[in-house]
N, C-alpha and C positions, 0 to 999 in steps of 0.2 A: 504494500500500500504506500501511498504518498501522503504524508501528514504534514500540513502546514500549520504552524502554531505561532501566532503573533508575527506573521510574515509580511514584510514590506519590501517593495522593490521600486526602483525608479532610476533616473539618470539626470545628472545636472540638477536643476531646480524642479524637475518634473517628477511627481509621484504617480506611479502607475497603479500600484496596489498598496493598501495601508492596513496593517494589523489583521491580515486574513487568518481565519480559523477554519480549516476544512480538512477532511480526510477523503482522499480518492481511493476507493476500495479496489483490492485485487479481485480478479475474476470478472472484471467488467471492462467494457470498451467505453471510454469516456471521450467525448468530442469537446474540444476547447474552441469556443467561438467568441467573437467580438468584432468591433469595427476596426478598420485599418488604423494602425498606430496605437492601439490600446495596450499592447504589451504581451501578446500571445507568444511570440518568439522569445522575448525577454524572459517570460515566465518559464518556458521550456528549458532555456539555457540555465536559468537559476536552479531549477529542479535537477537538471542533469549534473550540475556542479555539486549540489548537496547530496545526491544519491549515487555518485559514480562508483562507489565500491559495493553497491548492492546489486543483486541479480533479481530477475523477475519483473523488470520494468522495461518496457520498450517505449521511448518517447519519439514522436514523429511530428515534424513541422511541415504542415501542408503536403502530406504524401500523395495526394490525388491531383495536385495542381496541373501536371502536364499529361494527364491520362484522359482518354476519351471516356464517355459516360459508362459503357459496359465495364471497362477496366477499373473505373473508380469504385463502382459497386462491388466488383469482384475482390479488389484489394481490401476494402472495408469489411466485407463478409469474412475474408480470411483472418483479418485482425480480430474480429469478434469471436471467431472460432478459437483462435489462439488464447484469447482472454478467458473464454469459458472453459475450454478443455484443459488448458495448461495452468489455469488459475493465475494468469498474468494480469498485472495492472498496466493497461495500455491507454495512454493519453496522446491524442493527436489533435493538432490545430487544423482548422478548416474554415473556408468561406462557403462550403457546400452545405447550406442549411438543410436541404432535402436529405442528404446523406446522414447528417447528424441526427435528424428527427426520425429517420426510418431505420437506422442500423445501430446507433449508439444506445447503450444501456443508461447512460447518464450524460449530462451536459454541464460543463463548467463554462460560465459566461462571464467575461470580463467587461465590466462597466465601471471604469476608474472612478474612485479608488477601491471599488469592491469586486469581489469574485463570488458569484453565486454558483453553488453546486447542488444539483437536484437530479433525481431520476428523470429520464426524458419526458415522460408523460406529465409529470408534475411541472417541469420547466415549461412545457408547451402551454399549460393552463395558467401559469403564474403571472403572465403579463410582462415578464422581463424581456422576452424576445420582441414583443410589439414596441415597447418603449425604446429599446436599443436600436432597432433597425428601421423605425418609421421615419419617413421624410416626405417631401411634397409629392413624390410620384410612386412610392412603394409603401405597402402596409402588409403586415403578417396577420393572417386569419388563424387564430388559435383553435377554432373549431375544426377546420379542415386541415390545418398544417400547411396551407399554401400561401405563397406570396401573391399579393394582388398588385398589379400595376395600374395606376389611375392616370387620368388625362390631365 
């Protein structure tokens, strides 16, 4: 597992996460989501540095970025299987909200300076995704799990 206790990160004068308290459980595939520049990669690097001597964690920074859609789902299905069958703690960052919502067991959402960690269905219903990703042309429908593009 990955346990963050009173965990803060940032750079320069910018605080990305402040006093985070969470445990990312083993045996689960966890998607790390957030807007650009909110600290997903920074968090993964910090966790890698804190946990480099431990086994049982595979940390991936946007592993699906350069894959076509079928291969994105295939890779994440493989990661889920590894997490479940090998009791691994797998945390991967992604901008693929559809993959996170359909394949991840849990979601860690960065909304500086906070990190919210919940089972996927709970995160979907929480309102956190709508607040974070809403803008003038895009909204998230928690009921269907789909992104709506408005005019």
